[in-house]
mmCIF file of the C-alpha atoms, coordinates in Angstrom:
data_MODEL
# 
_entry.id   MODEL 
# 
loop_
_atom_site.group_PDB 
_atom_site.id 
_atom_site.type_symbol 
_atom_site.label_atom_id 
_atom_site.label_alt_id 
_atom_site.label_comp_id 
_atom_site.label_asym_id 
_atom_site.label_entity_id 
_atom_site.label_seq_id 
_atom_site.pdbx_PDB_ins_code 
_atom_site.Cartn_x 
_atom_site.Cartn_y 
_atom_site.Cartn_z 
_atom_site.occupancy 
_atom_site.B_iso_or_equiv 
_atom_site.pdbx_formal_charge 
_atom_site.auth_seq_id 
_atom_site.auth_comp_id 
_atom_site.auth_asym_id 
_atom_site.auth_atom_id 
_atom_site.pdbx_PDB_model_num 
ATOM 1  C CA . MET A 1 1  ? 9.518  68.974 -106.543 1.00 0.00 ? 1  MET A CA 1 
ATOM 2  C CA . CYS A 1 2  ? 9.929  66.595 -103.681 1.00 0.00 ? 2  CYS A CA 1 
ATOM 3  C CA . SER A 1 3  ? 12.020 63.487 -103.170 1.00 0.00 ? 3  SER A CA 1 
ATOM 4  C CA . LEU A 1 4  ? 11.634 60.672 -100.691 1.00 0.00 ? 4  LEU A CA 1 
ATOM 5  C CA . TYR A 1 5  ? 14.632 58.644 -99.586  1.00 0.00 ? 5  TYR A CA 1 
ATOM 6  C CA . ILE A 1 6  ? 14.503 55.473 -97.540  1.00 0.00 ? 6  ILE A CA 1 
ATOM 7  C CA . PHE A 1 7  ? 17.429 54.556 -95.287  1.00 0.00 ? 7  PHE A CA 1 
ATOM 8  C CA . ASP A 1 8  ? 18.115 51.483 -93.174  1.00 0.00 ? 8  ASP A CA 1 
ATOM 9  C CA . SER A 1 9  ? 19.897 53.261 -90.322  1.00 0.00 ? 9  SER A CA 1 
ATOM 10 C CA . LEU A 1 10 ? 20.339 56.631 -88.683  1.00 0.00 ? 10 LEU A CA 1 
ATOM 11 C CA . ALA A 1 11 ? 24.106 56.288 -89.106  1.00 0.00 ? 11 ALA A CA 1 
ATOM 12 C CA . THR A 1 12 ? 23.635 56.133 -92.879  1.00 0.00 ? 12 THR A CA 1 
ATOM 13 C CA . ILE A 1 13 ? 21.516 59.285 -92.830  1.00 0.00 ? 13 ILE A CA 1 
ATOM 14 C CA . ILE A 1 14 ? 24.142 61.102 -90.779  1.00 0.00 ? 14 ILE A CA 1 
ATOM 15 C CA . SER A 1 15 ? 26.851 60.103 -93.261  1.00 0.00 ? 15 SER A CA 1 
ATOM 16 C CA . ALA A 1 16 ? 24.729 61.328 -96.167  1.00 0.00 ? 16 ALA A CA 1 
ATOM 17 C CA . ALA A 1 17 ? 23.863 64.586 -94.374  1.00 0.00 ? 17 ALA A CA 1 
ATOM 18 C CA . LYS A 1 18 ? 27.539 65.364 -93.883  1.00 0.00 ? 18 LYS A CA 1 
ATOM 19 C CA . GLN A 1 19 ? 28.019 65.187 -97.655  1.00 0.00 ? 19 GLN A CA 1 
ATOM 20 C CA . VAL A 1 20 ? 25.315 67.767 -98.449  1.00 0.00 ? 20 VAL A CA 1 
ATOM 21 C CA . ALA A 1 21 ? 25.364 70.007 -95.356  1.00 0.00 ? 21 ALA A CA 1 
ATOM 22 C CA . SER A 1 22 ? 27.452 72.743 -96.963  1.00 0.00 ? 22 SER A CA 1 
ATOM 23 C CA . PHE A 1 23 ? 25.040 73.427 -99.836  1.00 0.00 ? 23 PHE A CA 1 
ATOM 24 C CA . TYR A 1 24 ? 21.556 72.033 -99.027  1.00 0.00 ? 24 TYR A CA 1 
ATOM 25 C CA . PHE A 1 25 ? 19.445 74.645 -97.233  1.00 0.00 ? 25 PHE A CA 1 
ATOM 26 C CA . SER A 1 26 ? 15.878 73.624 -98.118  1.00 0.00 ? 26 SER A CA 1 
ATOM 27 C CA . GLU A 1 27 ? 13.269 72.151 -95.808  1.00 0.00 ? 27 GLU A CA 1 
ATOM 28 C CA . ASN A 1 28 ? 13.190 68.443 -95.082  1.00 0.00 ? 28 ASN A CA 1 
ATOM 29 C CA . CYS A 1 29 ? 11.481 66.020 -92.716  1.00 0.00 ? 29 CYS A CA 1 
ATOM 30 C CA . LEU A 1 30 ? 12.720 62.733 -91.295  1.00 0.00 ? 30 LEU A CA 1 
ATOM 31 C CA . TYR A 1 31 ? 10.358 59.988 -90.161  1.00 0.00 ? 31 TYR A CA 1 
ATOM 32 C CA . LYS A 1 32 ? 10.999 56.580 -88.647  1.00 0.00 ? 32 LYS A CA 1 
ATOM 33 C CA . ASN A 1 33 ? 8.697  53.673 -89.398  1.00 0.00 ? 33 ASN A CA 1 
ATOM 34 C CA . PRO A 1 34 ? 8.292  51.924 -86.044  1.00 0.00 ? 34 PRO A CA 1 
ATOM 35 C CA . SER A 1 35 ? 7.227  48.648 -87.627  1.00 0.00 ? 35 SER A CA 1 
ATOM 36 C CA . ASN A 1 36 ? 10.345 48.099 -89.754  1.00 0.00 ? 36 ASN A CA 1 
ATOM 37 C CA . GLY A 1 37 ? 12.855 50.561 -88.241  1.00 0.00 ? 37 GLY A CA 1 
ATOM 38 C CA . ARG A 1 38 ? 13.538 52.249 -91.576  1.00 0.00 ? 38 ARG A CA 1 
ATOM 39 C CA . TYR A 1 39 ? 13.926 56.010 -91.933  1.00 0.00 ? 39 TYR A CA 1 
ATOM 40 C CA . TYR A 1 40 ? 12.087 58.128 -94.495  1.00 0.00 ? 40 TYR A CA 1 
ATOM 41 C CA . LEU A 1 41 ? 13.572 61.478 -95.510  1.00 0.00 ? 41 LEU A CA 1 
ATOM 42 C CA . VAL A 1 42 ? 11.399 63.915 -97.449  1.00 0.00 ? 42 VAL A CA 1 
ATOM 43 C CA . LEU A 1 43 ? 13.357 66.621 -99.257  1.00 0.00 ? 43 LEU A CA 1 
ATOM 44 C CA . THR A 1 44 ? 11.994 69.792 -100.778 1.00 0.00 ? 44 THR A CA 1 
ATOM 45 C CA . ASN A 1 45 ? 13.634 72.297 -103.067 1.00 0.00 ? 45 ASN A CA 1 
ATOM 46 C CA . SER A 1 46 ? 12.446 75.429 -101.298 1.00 0.00 ? 46 SER A CA 1 
ATOM 47 C CA . ASN A 1 47 ? 15.788 77.242 -100.854 1.00 0.00 ? 47 ASN A CA 1 
ATOM 48 C CA . ASN A 1 48 ? 18.140 75.696 -103.407 1.00 0.00 ? 48 ASN A CA 1 
ATOM 49 C CA . THR A 1 49 ? 18.655 75.994 -107.124 1.00 0.00 ? 49 THR A CA 1 
ATOM 50 C CA . SER A 1 50 ? 17.541 73.136 -109.348 1.00 0.00 ? 50 SER A CA 1 
ATOM 51 C CA . GLN A 1 51 ? 21.164 72.198 -109.969 1.00 0.00 ? 51 GLN A CA 1 
ATOM 52 C CA . GLU A 1 52 ? 21.899 72.059 -106.238 1.00 0.00 ? 52 GLU A CA 1 
ATOM 53 C CA . PHE A 1 53 ? 18.810 69.945 -105.629 1.00 0.00 ? 53 PHE A CA 1 
ATOM 54 C CA . VAL A 1 54 ? 19.820 67.472 -108.345 1.00 0.00 ? 54 VAL A CA 1 
ATOM 55 C CA . ARG A 1 55 ? 23.284 67.284 -106.793 1.00 0.00 ? 55 ARG A CA 1 
ATOM 56 C CA . VAL A 1 56 ? 21.785 66.571 -103.355 1.00 0.00 ? 56 VAL A CA 1 
ATOM 57 C CA . CYS A 1 57 ? 19.505 63.903 -104.816 1.00 0.00 ? 57 CYS A CA 1 
ATOM 58 C CA . ASN A 1 58 ? 22.390 62.206 -106.598 1.00 0.00 ? 58 ASN A CA 1 
ATOM 59 C CA . ILE A 1 59 ? 24.480 62.111 -103.436 1.00 0.00 ? 59 ILE A CA 1 
ATOM 60 C CA . LEU A 1 60 ? 21.637 60.805 -101.257 1.00 0.00 ? 60 LEU A CA 1 
ATOM 61 C CA . ALA A 1 61 ? 20.877 58.094 -103.814 1.00 0.00 ? 61 ALA A CA 1 
ATOM 62 C CA . GLU A 1 62 ? 24.306 56.642 -103.006 1.00 0.00 ? 62 GLU A CA 1 
ATOM 63 C CA . TYR A 1 63 ? 23.193 56.135 -99.396  1.00 0.00 ? 63 TYR A CA 1 
ATOM 64 C CA . GLY A 1 64 ? 19.498 55.267 -99.658  1.00 0.00 ? 64 GLY A CA 1 
ATOM 65 C CA . THR A 1 65 ? 16.662 54.319 -101.982 1.00 0.00 ? 65 THR A CA 1 
ATOM 66 C CA . ALA A 1 66 ? 15.167 57.247 -103.906 1.00 0.00 ? 66 ALA A CA 1 
ATOM 67 C CA . LYS A 1 67 ? 11.564 57.838 -104.903 1.00 0.00 ? 67 LYS A CA 1 
ATOM 68 C CA . LYS A 1 68 ? 10.592 60.904 -106.909 1.00 0.00 ? 68 LYS A CA 1 
ATOM 69 C CA . LEU A 1 69 ? 7.194  62.066 -105.713 1.00 0.00 ? 69 LEU A CA 1 
ATOM 70 C CA . THR A 1 70 ? 5.042  65.128 -105.501 1.00 0.00 ? 70 THR A CA 1 
ATOM 71 C CA . TYR A 1 71 ? 4.760  66.549 -102.002 1.00 0.00 ? 71 TYR A CA 1 
ATOM 72 C CA . GLU A 1 72 ? 1.221  65.161 -101.726 1.00 0.00 ? 72 GLU A CA 1 
ATOM 73 C CA . GLU A 1 73 ? 2.388  61.688 -102.770 1.00 0.00 ? 73 GLU A CA 1 
ATOM 74 C CA . ALA A 1 74 ? 5.170  61.792 -100.178 1.00 0.00 ? 74 ALA A CA 1 
ATOM 75 C CA . LEU A 1 75 ? 2.667  62.708 -97.460  1.00 0.00 ? 75 LEU A CA 1 
ATOM 76 C CA . GLN A 1 76 ? 0.362  59.883 -98.538  1.00 0.00 ? 76 GLN A CA 1 
ATOM 77 C CA . THR A 1 77 ? 3.268  57.439 -98.414  1.00 0.00 ? 77 THR A CA 1 
ATOM 78 C CA . LEU A 1 78 ? 4.242  58.579 -94.934  1.00 0.00 ? 78 LEU A CA 1 
ATOM 79 C CA . SER A 1 79 ? 0.675  58.572 -93.617  1.00 0.00 ? 79 SER A CA 1 
ATOM 80 C CA . ALA A 1 80 ? 0.374  54.923 -94.645  1.00 0.00 ? 80 ALA A CA 1 
ATOM 81 C CA . LEU A 1 81 ? 3.289  53.919 -92.377  1.00 0.00 ? 81 LEU A CA 1 
# 
């Protein structure tokens, strides 16, 4: 499972990261779209339990816009930026 979150500012991402830093240990990637200045965070569930991943997703949804995607769909979305 993979989730894509879209944020309007780096400050918002930092605030969100502080909320999940103590229990999210999976891989993630952060991209910035140079044309609109928005940030795209791709989360994986490689080193967390399903419950932890759901908790992370719920918290991040309070800070950004969530899109549930497969990993391939997330890469396609990012490659189109």
